C-alpha positions as CSV (number, residue, x, y, z in Angstrom):
1,X,-12.0,53.7,11.5
2,X,-14.8,51.7,10.0
3,X,-17.8,53.5,8.5
4,X,-21.3,52.5,9.6
5,X,-21.6,50.3,6.4
6,X,-18.2,48.7,6.8
7,X,-17.4,46.4,9.6
8,X,-14.0,46.3,11.4
9,X,-13.6,42.8,10.0
10,X,-13.9,44.2,6.4
11,X,-11.3,46.9,7.0
12,X,-8.8,44.4,8.4
13,X,-9.4,42.1,5.3
14,X,-8.6,45.1,3.0
15,X,-5.1,45.4,4.5
16,X,-4.3,41.7,3.8
17,X,-2.3,40.8,0.7
18,X,-4.2,39.3,-2.3
19,X,-4.5,35.5,-2.6
20,X,-2.3,33.8,-5.3
21,X,-4.1,33.8,-8.7
22,X,-5.0,30.5,-10.3
23,X,-3.6,30.4,-13.9
24,X,-5.0,27.1,-14.9
25,X,-4.5,23.4,-14.4
26,X,-3.4,20.9,-17.1
27,X,-3.9,17.1,-16.9
28,X,-0.8,16.6,-14.7
29,X,0.4,20.0,-13.5
30,X,-1.2,23.0,-11.7
31,X,0.2,26.5,-12.1
32,X,-0.2,29.2,-9.6
33,X,1.0,32.8,-9.7
34,X,2.6,33.9,-6.4
35,X,4.8,36.9,-6.0
36,X,5.6,37.0,-9.7
37,X,6.7,33.4,-10.0
38,X,5.0,30.4,-11.3
39,X,5.0,27.2,-9.1
40,X,4.5,24.0,-10.9
41,X,3.6,20.7,-9.3
42,X,3.9,17.2,-10.8
43,X,1.0,14.8,-10.3
44,X,1.4,11.1,-10.5
45,X,-1.8,9.1,-11.2
46,X,-2.0,5.9,-9.2
47,X,-4.7,3.2,-9.1
48,X,-5.9,4.6,-5.7
49,X,-6.0,8.2,-6.9
50,X,-3.2,10.7,-7.3
51,X,-0.1,12.2,-5.5
52,X,0.9,15.8,-6.3
53,X,4.5,16.6,-5.5
54,X,4.5,20.1,-3.8
55,X,8.1,20.6,-2.7
56,X,11.1,18.7,-1.7
57,X,14.9,18.7,-0.8
58,X,17.3,16.1,0.2
59,X,15.8,16.4,3.8
60,X,12.0,16.4,3.1
61,X,9.3,15.9,0.6
62,X,5.7,17.3,0.7
63,X,2.9,15.9,-1.3
64,X,-0.9,16.1,-1.5
65,X,-2.5,12.7,-1.8
66,X,-6.0,12.3,-3.1
67,X,-7.5,8.9,-2.5
68,X,-10.6,8.2,-4.5
69,X,-13.6,6.6,-2.9
70,X,-12.9,2.9,-2.4
71,X,-9.2,3.5,-3.0
72,X,-6.4,2.3,-0.7
73,X,-2.7,2.7,-0.8
74,X,-0.6,-0.5,-0.3
75,X,0.2,-1.8,3.1
76,X,3.8,-0.8,3.0
77,X,6.9,0.3,5.0
78,X,10.0,2.4,4.3
79,X,13.6,1.9,5.4
80,X,14.8,5.5,4.9
81,X,11.8,7.8,5.7
82,X,9.1,8.6,8.1
83,X,5.8,10.3,7.2
84,X,3.2,12.6,8.7
85,X,-0.3,12.7,7.3
86,X,-2.7,15.7,7.8
87,X,-6.2,15.2,6.6
88,X,-7.3,18.2,4.6
89,X,-10.7,17.0,3.2
90,X,-12.9,14.0,3.7
91,X,-12.5,11.0,6.0
92,X,-10.9,7.7,5.8
93,X,-8.8,5.0,7.6
94,X,-5.2,5.0,8.7
95,X,-3.4,1.8,9.5
96,X,-0.2,2.0,11.4
97,X,1.3,-1.4,12.2
98,X,-1.7,-3.4,13.6
99,X,-3.8,-0.4,14.6
100,X,-6.5,1.0,12.4
101,X,-8.3,4.2,13.2
102,X,-10.8,6.5,11.5
103,X,-9.4,9.8,10.4
104,X,-11.2,13.1,9.7
105,X,-10.4,16.6,8.5
106,X,-7.8,18.2,10.7
107,X,-6.5,14.9,12.1
108,X,-2.7,14.2,12.0
109,X,-1.1,10.8,11.8
110,X,2.6,10.0,12.5
111,X,4.1,7.1,10.5
112,X,7.4,6.2,12.2
113,X,10.4,4.9,10.2
114,X,9.8,1.2,9.4
115,X,6.2,1.1,10.5
116,X,3.7,-0.8,8.3
117,X,1.1,1.7,7.1
118,X,-1.8,2.2,4.8
119,X,-4.2,4.9,4.0
120,X,-7.7,4.1,2.7
121,X,-10.9,5.7,1.7
122,X,-14.0,3.5,2.3
123,X,-16.3,6.6,1.9
124,X,-18.1,8.2,-1.0
125,X,-16.1,11.4,-1.3
126,X,-12.4,11.9,-2.1
127,X,-9.9,11.9,0.8
128,X,-7.3,14.6,0.6
129,X,-4.2,14.3,2.7
130,X,-1.0,16.5,3.1
131,X,1.9,14.0,3.4
132,X,5.2,15.3,4.8
133,X,8.1,12.8,4.4
134,X,11.4,13.3,6.4
135,X,14.4,11.1,6.2
136,X,17.5,10.2,4.1
137,X,15.9,9.0,0.8
138,X,12.5,9.5,-0.9
139,X,12.7,7.2,-4.0
140,X,9.9,5.0,-5.1
141,X,12.2,2.0,-4.5
142,X,12.0,2.7,-0.7
143,X,8.5,1.3,-0.8
144,X,8.2,-2.3,0.3
145,X,4.6,-3.5,-0.3
146,X,3.1,-6.1,1.9
147,X,-0.4,-6.1,0.6
148,X,-1.8,-4.3,-2.6
149,X,-5.3,-4.6,-4.0
150,X,-4.1,-3.5,-7.4
151,X,-1.5,-6.3,-7.9
152,X,1.6,-4.2,-7.6
153,X,3.7,-6.5,-5.4
154,X,6.7,-7.8,-7.1
155,X,8.1,-11.3,-6.3
156,X,11.3,-9.5,-4.9
157,X,9.1,-7.5,-2.4
158,X,7.3,-10.4,-0.8
159,X,8.5,-10.9,2.8
């Protein structure tokens, strides 16, 4: 029973397990302590921001994409995977085939297999997106770029 100085909400909070402790973050990896194990994540720096690999198997891959202000991923498509984007922080634009829409925190966007797609951040704050990839193959060579403001289209990719 809650005392006069302690709300029912506070007593419920006391029964919850502790949050994972943050151990530190290096230039390219974050380390977190959770249930006596350390989880490391690999972060790839890209011209548009960064992509942190969270978890993956031969069936799925989970990443957190951080698109810096003014940044944009390539207009691209994949032959072997579909994607789902969930906006965690910020706002931006999602292009799927020929449709462009504004996206905000909490919005989800499905990217079907083979669909042309691009994520961009025309705003002044970073855009953070959880990306869930599902399919048969997740290699970087399953990216066919159609447009790229950073000059990363190879002659062999032009369609």
